[in-house]
C-alpha positions in Angstrom: -27.2 19.3 17.2 -23.5 20.4 17.9 -21.4 19.3 20.8 -21.1 23.0 21.4 -25.2 22.7 20.8 -25.0 20.8 24.0 -22.7 22.1 25.6 -24.8 25.5 26.1 -27.6 23.6 26.5 -26.4 22.0 30.1 -25.1 25.7 30.6 -27.7 27.0 31.1 -29.5 24.3 32.7 -30.5 24.1 36.4 -28.7 20.8 36.1 -30.5 18.8 34.3 -32.4 19.6 30.7 -34.5 17.1 28.1 -35.0 17.1 25.0 -37.1 15.5 22.8 -39.5 15.7 19.5 -37.0 13.7 17.7 -37.4 11.8 14.9 -35.7 9.0 15.7 -33.5 6.4 18.3 -29.9 6.9 16.0 -31.0 10.8 17.2 -31.5 10.5 20.8 -28.4 7.9 20.6 -26.2 10.6 19.3 -27.0 13.4 21.8 -26.1 10.6 24.7 -22.6 10.3 23.2 -22.3 13.8 22.3 -22.7 14.0 26.3 -19.8 11.3 26.6 -17.6 13.1 24.5 -18.7 16.5 25.8 -17.8 14.8 29.5 -14.6 12.1 28.0 -12.9 15.8 27.3 -13.8 17.2 30.7 -16.3 19.7 29.9 -19.2 18.3 32.3 -19.5 16.0 34.6 -22.8 13.6 33.5 -24.6 11.5 36.2 -27.5 11.0 34.4 -28.9 10.3 31.2 -32.5 7.9 29.6 -33.9 7.9 26.2 -37.5 7.2 26.4 -39.2 6.0 23.4 -43.1 7.9 23.1 -42.2 10.3 22.6 -38.5 9.8 21.2 -36.7 11.9 24.3 -33.5 12.4 25.9 -33.1 13.2 29.4 -29.7 14.2 30.9 -28.7 15.1 34.4 -25.1 16.5 34.3 -22.9 20.0 34.9 -20.0 22.0 33.3 -16.9 21.6 35.0 -15.9 25.6 35.3 
């Protein structure tokens, strides 16, 4: 997943998103790192995140800064 893709998903969501069917924990960690990078760039406010193991998925609570 690319940064722009994640930003679009956050923009289109009501604040919480869940990305599932990930192939590995590393992929989940990559998505969290992208979210943190978007926050560092001032594009979102990341309230919380969670990596779940079975099935591997990422839940994010974030809002876009306009």
